C-alpha positions as CSV (number, residue, x, y, z in Angstrom):
1,M,119.9,91.8,104.8
2,S,118.6,95.4,104.9
3,F,118.6,98.0,107.7
4,A,115.5,98.7,109.7
5,D,112.8,100.4,107.7
6,P,112.4,103.3,108.0
7,Q,115.8,104.9,108.8
8,T,115.8,108.5,110.2
9,I,118.3,111.3,110.0
10,T,118.4,114.6,111.8
11,I,119.9,117.6,110.0
12,S,119.8,121.1,111.6
13,S,117.5,119.9,114.3
14,S,115.0,118.6,111.7
15,T,114.4,114.8,111.8
16,S,113.4,113.2,108.5
17,P,112.1,109.6,108.2
18,L,113.8,107.7,105.3
19,P,111.6,104.7,104.2
20,R,113.3,102.1,102.1
21,T,112.6,102.9,98.4
22,S,114.9,100.5,96.6
23,V,116.6,97.1,97.4
24,G,119.2,95.5,95.1
25,E,121.4,92.5,95.6
26,D,124.1,94.5,97.4
27,E,122.4,97.9,97.9
28,S,119.5,99.6,99.6
29,E,118.2,103.1,99.3
30,Y,116.2,105.1,101.8
31,T,114.5,108.3,100.6
32,S,112.7,111.2,102.3
33,A,109.1,112.0,101.3
34,D,110.2,115.1,99.4
35,G,113.1,113.2,97.7
36,L,115.7,115.7,98.9
37,I,117.5,113.2,101.2
38,V,118.7,109.8,100.1
39,M,120.7,107.3,102.2
40,T,122.4,104.5,100.3
41,A,124.1,101.5,101.8
42,S,126.1,99.3,99.4
43,H,128.7,96.6,99.1
44,S,131.0,95.7,96.3
45,Y,133.2,92.6,96.1
46,G,136.3,92.0,94.1
47,K,140.0,92.1,94.9
48,R,138.9,94.2,97.8
49,T,135.6,94.5,99.6
50,R,134.1,98.0,99.7
51,R,131.3,98.9,102.1
52,M,129.7,102.3,101.7
53,L,127.1,104.4,103.6
54,R,126.2,107.6,101.8
55,I,123.8,110.5,102.4
56,D,122.9,112.7,99.5
57,H,121.2,116.0,100.4
58,S,119.5,118.5,98.1
59,K,117.8,121.8,98.6
60,I,116.2,124.6,96.6
61,T,118.1,127.9,96.7
62,A,118.5,131.1,94.8
63,D,120.5,130.9,91.6
64,P,123.7,132.8,92.2
65,F,123.7,134.0,88.6
66,R,120.0,134.8,88.5
67,P,118.8,135.6,92.0
68,A,115.2,135.8,90.9
69,D,115.3,132.1,89.9
70,N,115.6,129.1,92.2
71,V,117.8,126.0,91.5
72,K,118.2,122.6,93.1
73,V,121.7,122.1,94.5
74,G,123.0,119.0,96.3
75,M,125.9,117.5,98.2
76,G,126.9,114.1,99.3
77,N,128.7,112.8,102.4
78,Y,129.8,109.2,102.7
79,V,132.1,106.8,104.4
80,V,133.8,103.8,102.7
81,F,135.4,100.9,104.3
82,D,138.0,99.4,101.9
83,L,138.9,96.0,103.1
84,P,141.1,93.1,102.0
85,P,139.3,89.8,101.5
86,A,140.8,88.5,104.7
87,G,143.0,89.6,107.5
88,Y,140.8,91.9,109.6
89,T,138.3,90.6,112.0
90,A,135.0,92.4,112.5
91,A,136.2,93.6,115.9
92,E,139.4,95.0,114.3
93,Q,137.4,96.8,111.6
94,L,135.1,98.3,114.2
95,A,138.2,99.4,116.3
96,V,139.6,101.3,113.3
97,W,136.2,102.9,112.7
98,T,135.9,103.9,116.3
99,G,139.3,105.6,116.2
100,F,138.4,107.4,113.0
101,K,135.0,108.5,114.3
102,T,136.6,109.7,117.5
103,Q,139.2,111.7,115.6
104,F,136.8,113.6,113.4
105,S,134.1,114.2,116.1
106,A,136.5,115.4,118.8
107,T,136.3,119.0,120.0
108,S,132.8,119.6,118.5
109,D,133.8,118.4,115.0
110,L,136.7,120.9,114.8
111,L,138.7,118.7,112.4
112,I,135.8,118.5,110.0
113,Q,135.1,122.3,110.3
114,K,138.8,122.8,109.3
115,L,138.5,120.3,106.5
116,L,135.4,122.1,105.2
117,G,137.3,125.3,105.4
118,G,140.0,124.0,103.1
119,E,142.6,123.0,105.6
120,S,144.6,119.8,105.3
């Protein structure tokens, strides 16, 4: 089953619709009209179950080595749930996620600001 189509994301106060552009057996992709934002939801099954939600963001910027030229640069941001095949209920999984999300979003994302600044 896929997420609602389209998805939307707001980055720097700019909201972008992400219509579904690809559906596989265990994966769906949602892409902005300009192709600069891609959201991927995927699942893999084996000894452990991995569930991933990923945002890839690209932009055009000045080449640091040739400032007169522009280059495409990109970054990715994702969360992965790495689960054993049994032992955690859906409610327990959600509780761990809620604790994790609360930890990194507390105090205006201070923990993430520090992480992005190289702290550990």
